PANU-17499 format. One record per atom (N, C-alpha, C): residue number from 0; x, y, z; atom name. Coordinates in pm, whole numbers. Example, Ala and Ser with C-alpha at 12.3 -4.5 7.8 and 13.67 -1.06 7.14 Angstrom:
<pavos>
{pos->0 u->1319 v->-569 w->780 site->N}
{pos->0 u->1230 v->-450 w->780 site->CA}
{pos->0 u->1320 v->-330 w->780 site->C}
{pos->1 u->1285 v->-225 w->708 site->N}
{pos->1 u->1367 v->-106 w->714 site->CA}
{pos->1 u->1290 v->3 w->787 site->C}
</pavos>
This chain:
<pavos>
{pos->0 u->6946 v->-1388 w->-890 site->N}
{pos->0 u->6846 v->-1301 w->-843 site->CA}
{pos->0 u->6732 v->-1261 w->-944 site->C}
{pos->1 u->6776 v->-1258 w->-1057 site->N}
{pos->1 u->6666 v->-1239 w->-1169 site->CA}
{pos->1 u->6558 v->-1350 w->-1164 site->C}
{pos->2 u->6616 v->-1468 w->-1141 site->N}
{pos->2 u->6516 v->-1589 w->-1147 site->CA}
{pos->2 u->6434 v->-1582 w->-1024 site->C}
{pos->3 u->6479 v->-1539 w->-914 site->N}
{pos->3 u->6410 v->-1539 w->-790 site->CA}
{pos->3 u->6302 v->-1424 w->-814 site->C}
{pos->4 u->6328 v->-1323 w->-881 site->N}
{pos->4 u->6223 v->-1222 w->-909 site->CA}
{pos->4 u->6114 v->-1274 w->-995 site->C}
{pos->5 u->6143 v->-1351 w->-1095 site->N}
{pos->5 u->6034 v->-1406 w->-1174 site->CA}
{pos->5 u->5963 v->-1521 w->-1110 site->C}
{pos->6 u->6023 v->-1583 w->-1023 site->N}
{pos->6 u->5955 v->-1693 w->-951 site->CA}
{pos->6 u->5847 v->-1616 w->-849 site->C}
{pos->7 u->5892 v->-1506 w->-792 site->N}
{pos->7 u->5794 v->-1430 w->-703 site->CA}
{pos->7 u->5684 v->-1380 w->-786 site->C}
{pos->8 u->5714 v->-1320 w->-912 site->N}
{pos->8 u->5608 v->-1270 w->-1002 site->CA}
{pos->8 u->5516 v->-1385 w->-1025 site->C}
{pos->9 u->5556 v->-1495 w->-1061 site->N}
{pos->9 u->5478 v->-1609 w->-1098 site->CA}
{pos->9 u->5397 v->-1652 w->-984 site->C}
{pos->10 u->5447 v->-1651 w->-866 site->N}
{pos->10 u->5365 v->-1688 w->-737 site->CA}
{pos->10 u->5259 v->-1589 w->-722 site->C}
{pos->11 u->5290 v->-1467 w->-726 site->N}
{pos->11 u->5189 v->-1355 w->-705 site->CA}
{pos->11 u->5078 v->-1362 w->-807 site->C}
{pos->12 u->5120 v->-1381 w->-937 site->N}
{pos->12 u->5010 v->-1402 w->-1042 site->CA}
{pos->12 u->4929 v->-1527 w->-1028 site->C}
{pos->13 u->4986 v->-1631 w->-987 site->N}
{pos->13 u->4912 v->-1758 w->-955 site->CA}
{pos->13 u->4815 v->-1733 w->-840 site->C}
{pos->14 u->4862 v->-1667 w->-740 site->N}
{pos->14 u->4773 v->-1638 w->-635 site->CA}
{pos->14 u->4656 v->-1552 w->-669 site->C}
{pos->15 u->4678 v->-1453 w->-743 site->N}
{pos->15 u->4567 v->-1373 w->-787 site->CA}
{pos->15 u->4472 v->-1446 w->-879 site->C}
{pos->16 u->4523 v->-1513 w->-974 site->N}
{pos->16 u->4452 v->-1597 w->-1056 site->CA}
{pos->16 u->4356 v->-1698 w->-989 site->C}
{pos->17 u->4422 v->-1756 w->-894 site->N}
{pos->17 u->4351 v->-1861 w->-803 site->CA}
{pos->17 u->4245 v->-1802 w->-743 site->C}
{pos->18 u->4261 v->-1678 w->-661 site->N}
{pos->18 u->4157 v->-1618 w->-588 site->CA}
{pos->18 u->4034 v->-1574 w->-683 site->C}
{pos->19 u->4084 v->-1513 w->-794 site->N}
{pos->19 u->3971 v->-1456 w->-897 site->CA}
{pos->19 u->3896 v->-1582 w->-942 site->C}
{pos->20 u->3975 v->-1695 w->-970 site->N}
{pos->20 u->3900 v->-1809 w->-1023 site->CA}
{pos->20 u->3806 v->-1866 w->-927 site->C}
{pos->21 u->3850 v->-1866 w->-784 site->N}
{pos->21 u->3753 v->-1918 w->-681 site->CA}
{pos->21 u->3629 v->-1820 w->-669 site->C}
{pos->22 u->3650 v->-1697 w->-682 site->N}
{pos->22 u->3535 v->-1610 w->-679 site->CA}
{pos->22 u->3441 v->-1634 w->-799 site->C}
{pos->23 u->3494 v->-1651 w->-919 site->N}
{pos->23 u->3420 v->-1676 w->-1033 site->CA}
{pos->23 u->3347 v->-1802 w->-1022 site->C}
{pos->24 u->3407 v->-1906 w->-980 site->N}
{pos->24 u->3337 v->-2033 w->-947 site->CA}
{pos->24 u->3214 v->-2028 w->-850 site->C}
{pos->25 u->3260 v->-1958 w->-730 site->N}
{pos->25 u->3154 v->-1942 w->-630 site->CA}
{pos->25 u->3028 v->-1860 w->-677 site->C}
{pos->26 u->3060 v->-1767 w->-769 site->N}
{pos->26 u->2955 v->-1673 w->-824 site->CA}
{pos->26 u->2868 v->-1754 w->-912 site->C}
{pos->27 u->2907 v->-1851 w->-983 site->N}
{pos->27 u->2820 v->-1915 w->-1078 site->CA}
{pos->27 u->2781 v->-2061 w->-1041 site->C}
{pos->28 u->2802 v->-2101 w->-908 site->N}
{pos->28 u->2744 v->-2218 w->-867 site->CA}
{pos->28 u->2585 v->-2211 w->-851 site->C}
{pos->29 u->2522 v->-2313 w->-865 site->N}
{pos->29 u->2369 v->-2312 w->-864 site->CA}
{pos->29 u->2319 v->-2248 w->-727 site->C}
{pos->30 u->2386 v->-2256 w->-613 site->N}
{pos->30 u->2343 v->-2192 w->-491 site->CA}
{pos->30 u->2350 v->-2044 w->-510 site->C}
{pos->31 u->2458 v->-2006 w->-556 site->N}
{pos->31 u->2484 v->-1851 w->-567 site->CA}
{pos->31 u->2390 v->-1799 w->-681 site->C}
{pos->32 u->2377 v->-1869 w->-791 site->N}
{pos->32 u->2277 v->-1825 w->-887 site->CA}
{pos->32 u->2131 v->-1808 w->-822 site->C}
{pos->33 u->2092 v->-1907 w->-755 site->N}
{pos->33 u->1969 v->-1899 w->-690 site->CA}
{pos->33 u->1951 v->-1785 w->-589 site->C}
{pos->34 u->2060 v->-1767 w->-502 site->N}
{pos->34 u->2060 v->-1655 w->-409 site->CA}
{pos->34 u->2038 v->-1524 w->-477 site->C}
{pos->35 u->2118 v->-1507 w->-595 site->N}
{pos->35 u->2121 v->-1376 w->-671 site->CA}
{pos->35 u->1970 v->-1363 w->-729 site->C}
{pos->36 u->1914 v->-1477 w->-778 site->N}
{pos->36 u->1779 v->-1457 w->-839 site->CA}
{pos->36 u->1676 v->-1422 w->-735 site->C}
{pos->37 u->1697 v->-1481 w->-610 site->N}
{pos->37 u->1611 v->-1450 w->-510 site->CA}
{pos->37 u->1618 v->-1304 w->-461 site->C}
{pos->38 u->1745 v->-1255 w->-458 site->N}
{pos->38 u->1773 v->-1119 w->-432 site->CA}
{pos->38 u->1713 v->-1025 w->-531 site->C}
{pos->39 u->1716 v->-1060 w->-657 site->N}
{pos->39 u->1661 v->-974 w->-772 site->CA}
{pos->39 u->1508 v->-981 w->-748 site->C}
{pos->40 u->1444 v->-1096 w->-732 site->N}
{pos->40 u->1308 v->-1107 w->-707 site->CA}
{pos->40 u->1259 v->-1028 w->-583 site->C}
{pos->41 u->1327 v->-1032 w->-483 site->N}
{pos->41 u->1295 v->-946 w->-353 site->CA}
{pos->41 u->1299 v->-805 w->-392 site->C}
{pos->42 u->1404 v->-769 w->-456 site->N}
{pos->42 u->1418 v->-624 w->-494 site->CA}
{pos->42 u->1299 v->-578 w->-577 site->C}
{pos->43 u->1263 v->-656 w->-683 site->N}
{pos->43 u->1148 v->-626 w->-766 site->CA}
{pos->43 u->1020 v->-612 w->-686 site->C}
{pos->44 u->1002 v->-710 w->-597 site->N}
{pos->44 u->883 v->-710 w->-515 site->CA}
{pos->44 u->877 v->-578 w->-423 site->C}
{pos->45 u->990 v->-543 w->-370 site->N}
{pos->45 u->991 v->-404 w->-291 site->CA}
{pos->45 u->956 v->-290 w->-375 site->C}
{pos->46 u->1024 v->-297 w->-504 site->N}
{pos->46 u->986 v->-183 w->-589 site->CA}
{pos->46 u->829 v->-167 w->-630 site->C}
{pos->47 u->787 v->-284 w->-656 site->N}
{pos->47 u->636 v->-289 w->-687 site->CA}
{pos->47 u->547 v->-245 w->-568 site->C}
{pos->48 u->584 v->-296 w->-451 site->N}
{pos->48 u->522 v->-261 w->-331 site->CA}
{pos->48 u->534 v->-103 w->-306 site->C}
{pos->49 u->643 v->-45 w->-331 site->N}
{pos->49 u->663 v->92 w->-316 site->CA}
{pos->49 u->582 v->165 w->-409 site->C}
{pos->50 u->574 v->129 w->-533 site->N}
{pos->50 u->500 v->187 w->-642 site->CA}
{pos->50 u->357 v->186 w->-610 site->C}
{pos->51 u->302 v->63 w->-564 site->N}
{pos->51 u->165 v->61 w->-534 site->CA}
{pos->51 u->119 v->157 w->-416 site->C}
{pos->52 u->200 v->160 w->-322 site->N}
{pos->52 u->176 v->256 w->-202 site->CA}
{pos->52 u->171 v->401 w->-254 site->C}
{pos->53 u->270 v->442 w->-338 site->N}
{pos->53 u->268 v->567 w->-388 site->CA}
{pos->53 u->159 v->598 w->-475 site->C}
{pos->54 u->124 v->506 w->-575 site->N}
{pos->54 u->5 v->520 w->-665 site->CA}
{pos->54 u->-110 v->538 w->-579 site->C}
{pos->55 u->-134 v->456 w->-483 site->N}
{pos->55 u->-255 v->465 w->-403 site->CA}
{pos->55 u->-267 v->602 w->-323 site->C}
{pos->56 u->-153 v->645 w->-284 site->N}
{pos->56 u->-153 v->779 w->-212 site->CA}
{pos->56 u->-201 v->887 w->-312 site->C}
{pos->57 u->-141 v->888 w->-423 site->N}
{pos->57 u->-158 v->988 w->-519 site->CA}
{pos->57 u->-294 v->986 w->-578 site->C}
{pos->58 u->-340 v->857 w->-588 site->N}
{pos->58 u->-483 v->836 w->-642 site->CA}
{pos->58 u->-590 v->897 w->-539 site->C}
{pos->59 u->-565 v->865 w->-407 site->N}
{pos->59 u->-656 v->920 w->-309 site->CA}
{pos->59 u->-666 v->1059 w->-308 site->C}
{pos->60 u->-551 v->1130 w->-318 site->N}
{pos->60 u->-545 v->1273 w->-320 site->CA}
{pos->60 u->-618 v->1342 w->-447 site->C}
{pos->61 u->-596 v->1272 w->-555 site->N}
{pos->61 u->-652 v->1308 w->-685 site->CA}
{pos->61 u->-804 v->1289 w->-670 site->C}
{pos->62 u->-851 v->1175 w->-626 site->N}
{pos->62 u->-996 v->1144 w->-616 site->CA}
{pos->62 u->-1069 v->1240 w->-538 site->C}
{pos->63 u->-997 v->1269 w->-417 site->N}
{pos->63 u->-1068 v->1369 w->-316 site->CA}
{pos->63 u->-1075 v->1506 w->-386 site->C}
{pos->64 u->-966 v->1545 w->-455 site->N}
{pos->64 u->-974 v->1683 w->-517 site->CA}
{pos->64 u->-1083 v->1683 w->-624 site->C}
{pos->65 u->-1093 v->1576 w->-709 site->N}
{pos->65 u->-1191 v->1570 w->-811 site->CA}
{pos->65 u->-1334 v->1567 w->-752 site->C}
{pos->66 u->-1359 v->1497 w->-640 site->N}
{pos->66 u->-1482 v->1497 w->-575 site->CA}
{pos->66 u->-1520 v->1637 w->-525 site->C}
{pos->67 u->-1421 v->1715 w->-471 site->N}
{pos->67 u->-1451 v->1853 w->-425 site->CA}
{pos->67 u->-1487 v->1927 w->-550 site->C}
{pos->68 u->-1423 v->1922 w->-655 site->N}
{pos->68 u->-1453 v->1993 w->-787 site->CA}
{pos->68 u->-1593 v->1958 w->-824 site->C}
{pos->69 u->-1631 v->1835 w->-829 site->N}
{pos->69 u->-1764 v->1798 w->-871 site->CA}
{pos->69 u->-1880 v->1843 w->-781 site->C}
{pos->70 u->-1848 v->1831 w->-655 site->N}
{pos->70 u->-1965 v->1885 w->-560 site->CA}
{pos->70 u->-1970 v->2031 w->-588 site->C}
{pos->71 u->-1866 v->2116 w->-598 site->N}
{pos->71 u->-1873 v->2254 w->-611 site->CA}
{pos->71 u->-1938 v->2291 w->-735 site->C}
{pos->72 u->-1920 v->2206 w->-839 site->N}
{pos->72 u->-1986 v->2226 w->-975 site->CA}
{pos->72 u->-2134 v->2191 w->-970 site->C}
{pos->73 u->-2171 v->2091 w->-894 site->N}
{pos->73 u->-2308 v->2034 w->-886 site->CA}
{pos->73 u->-2401 v->2108 w->-790 site->C}
{pos->74 u->-2348 v->2151 w->-687 site->N}
{pos->74 u->-2439 v->2210 w->-583 site->CA}
{pos->74 u->-2468 v->2360 w->-622 site->C}
{pos->75 u->-2609 v->2383 w->-601 site->N}
{pos->75 u->-2659 v->2517 w->-634 site->CA}
{pos->75 u->-2609 v->2617 w->-531 site->C}
{pos->76 u->-2623 v->2740 w->-559 site->N}
{pos->76 u->-2576 v->2845 w->-468 site->CA}
{pos->76 u->-2660 v->2849 w->-345 site->C}
{pos->77 u->-2616 v->2846 w->-227 site->N}
{pos->77 u->-2683 v->2831 w->-105 site->CA}
{pos->77 u->-2733 v->2698 w->-59 site->C}
{pos->78 u->-2704 v->2589 w->-148 site->N}
{pos->78 u->-2750 v->2468 w->-115 site->CA}
{pos->78 u->-2646 v->2407 w->2 site->C}
{pos->79 u->-2699 v->2340 w->107 site->N}
{pos->79 u->-2619 v->2301 w->209 site->CA}
{pos->79 u->-2528 v->2185 w->160 site->C}
{pos->80 u->-2418 v->2155 w->228 site->N}
{pos->80 u->-2332 v->2052 w->197 site->CA}
{pos->80 u->-2405 v->1920 w->228 site->C}
{pos->81 u->-2385 v->1811 w->137 site->N}
{pos->81 u->-2452 v->1685 w->146 site->CA}
{pos->81 u->-2425 v->1614 w->273 site->C}
{pos->82 u->-2297 v->1641 w->337 site->N}
{pos->82 u->-2259 v->1570 w->460 site->CA}
{pos->82 u->-2351 v->1634 w->573 site->C}
{pos->83 u->-2376 v->1760 w->571 site->N}
{pos->83 u->-2448 v->1820 w->671 site->CA}
{pos->83 u->-2595 v->1772 w->664 site->C}
{pos->84 u->-2651 v->1754 w->542 site->N}
{pos->84 u->-2782 v->1703 w->526 site->CA}
{pos->84 u->-2793 v->1561 w->566 site->C}
{pos->85 u->-2689 v->1473 w->545 site->N}
{pos->85 u->-2692 v->1337 w->577 site->CA}
{pos->85 u->-2696 v->1329 w->731 site->C}
{pos->86 u->-2601 v->1410 w->796 site->N}
{pos->86 u->-2603 v->1408 w->949 site->CA}
{pos->86 u->-2742 v->1439 w->1008 site->C}
{pos->87 u->-2799 v->1545 w->942 site->N}
{pos->87 u->-2917 v->1592 w->1000 site->CA}
{pos->87 u->-3037 v->1478 w->985 site->C}
{pos->88 u->-3039 v->1412 w->874 site->N}
{pos->88 u->-3127 v->1300 w->842 site->CA}
{pos->88 u->-3103 v->1187 w->942 site->C}
{pos->89 u->-2970 v->1154 w->968 site->N}
{pos->89 u->-2937 v->1042 w->1058 site->CA}
{pos->89 u->-2989 v->1080 w->1193 site->C}
{pos->90 u->-2981 v->1203 w->1237 site->N}
{pos->90 u->-3021 v->1236 w->1376 site->CA}
{pos->90 u->-3167 v->1234 w->1382 site->C}
{pos->91 u->-3241 v->1277 w->1275 site->N}
{pos->91 u->-3380 v->1270 w->1276 site->CA}
{pos->91 u->-3433 v->1133 w->1281 site->C}
{pos->92 u->-3371 v->1045 w->1201 site->N}
{pos->92 u->-3395 v->894 w->1200 site->CA}
{pos->92 u->-3376 v->841 w->1343 site->C}
{pos->93 u->-3277 v->860 w->1406 site->N}
{pos->93 u->-3243 v->821 w->1532 site->CA}
{pos->93 u->-3344 v->866 w->1651 site->C}
{pos->94 u->-3386 v->990 w->1621 site->N}
{pos->94 u->-3485 v->1054 w->1699 site->CA}
{pos->94 u->-3615 v->988 w->1694 site->C}
{pos->95 u->-3664 v->968 w->1569 site->N}
{pos->95 u->-3785 v->894 w->1544 site->CA}
{pos->95 u->-3787 v->753 w->1602 site->C}
{pos->96 u->-3679 v->679 w->1599 site->N}
{pos->96 u->-3675 v->540 w->1655 site->CA}
{pos->96 u->-3675 v->550 w->1816 site->C}
{pos->97 u->-3616 v->665 w->1867 site->N}
{pos->97 u->-3630 v->680 w->2019 site->CA}
{pos->97 u->-3771 v->697 w->2059 site->C}
{pos->98 u->-3832 v->792 w->1979 site->N}
{pos->98 u->-3973 v->814 w->2003 site->CA}
{pos->98 u->-4057 v->689 w->1997 site->C}
{pos->99 u->-4039 v->613 w->1898 site->N}
{pos->99 u->-4117 v->489 w->1870 site->CA}
{pos->99 u->-4086 v->388 w->1993 site->C}
{pos->100 u->-3980 v->394 w->2049 site->N}
{pos->100 u->-3947 v->306 w->2158 site->CA}
{pos->100 u->-4031 v->344 w->2282 site->C}
{pos->101 u->-4072 v->472 w->2284 site->N}
{pos->101 u->-4159 v->516 w->2400 site->CA}
{pos->101 u->-4290 v->499 w->2378 site->C}
{pos->102 u->-4340 v->417 w->2282 site->N}
{pos->102 u->-4482 v->390 w->2257 site->CA}
{pos->102 u->-4541 v->307 w->2372 site->C}
{pos->103 u->-4651 v->325 w->2433 site->N}
{pos->103 u->-4709 v->244 w->2537 site->CA}
{pos->103 u->-4713 v->98 w->2493 site->C}
{pos->104 u->-4702 v->8 w->2583 site->N}
{pos->104 u->-4712 v->-130 w->2544 site->CA}
{pos->104 u->-4848 v->-175 w->2481 site->C}
{pos->105 u->-4950 v->-121 w->2538 site->N}
{pos->105 u->-5078 v->-167 w->2473 site->CA}
{pos->105 u->-5096 v->-133 w->2328 site->C}
{pos->106 u->-5033 v->-32 w->2278 site->N}
{pos->106 u->-5025 v->1 w->2136 site->CA}
{pos->106 u->-4942 v->-88 w->2071 site->C}
{pos->107 u->-4819 v->-132 w->2126 site->N}
{pos->107 u->-4724 v->-207 w->2074 site->CA}
{pos->107 u->-4782 v->-344 w->2047 site->C}
{pos->108 u->-4874 v->-384 w->2144 site->N}
{pos->108 u->-4930 v->-526 w->2128 site->CA}
{pos->108 u->-5033 v->-534 w->2016 site->C}
{pos->109 u->-5087 v->-414 w->1973 site->N}
{pos->109 u->-5183 v->-422 w->1862 site->CA}
{pos->109 u->-5118 v->-434 w->1737 site->C}
{pos->110 u->-4990 v->-407 w->1721 site->N}
{pos->110 u->-4923 v->-418 w->1593 site->CA}
{pos->110 u->-4933 v->-293 w->1506 site->C}
{pos->111 u->-5006 v->-200 w->1544 site->N}
{pos->111 u->-5003 v->-80 w->1471 site->CA}
{pos->111 u->-5022 v->31 w->1576 site->C}
{pos->112 u->-4996 v->160 w->1518 site->N}
{pos->112 u->-5009 v->270 w->1612 site->CA}
{pos->112 u->-5050 v->399 w->1534 site->C}
{pos->113 u->-5125 v->482 w->1600 site->N}
{pos->113 u->-5154 v->607 w->1539 site->CA}
{pos->113 u->-5066 v->719 w->1601 site->C}
{pos->114 u->-4962 v->683 w->1661 site->N}
{pos->114 u->-4875 v->781 w->1718 site->CA}
{pos->114 u->-4817 v->875 w->1624 site->C}
</pavos>
């Protein structure tokens, strides 16, 4: 009975060593190594991409805040917002071009106008 016990222990140890050995060999084959390397590179790429997105978002917020600070510091009291002034100029420019489009044909043929 004693010998049967030790034969069973030997078989169990052999099975465990065999399985662990197979896992170890499979882990260090060239295919497995390349798969692990690819996984590491993919993970690093994902982390860099996440960092870039986060950096861009934080930079955009910080830039907008700094722009507001600079505008507040540079604009004189009572001076209109530059965006309002730009919109007003664009509207005036468009209106001027609409009026020039209404110039009679005989003046357009002359190449100049006193309009």
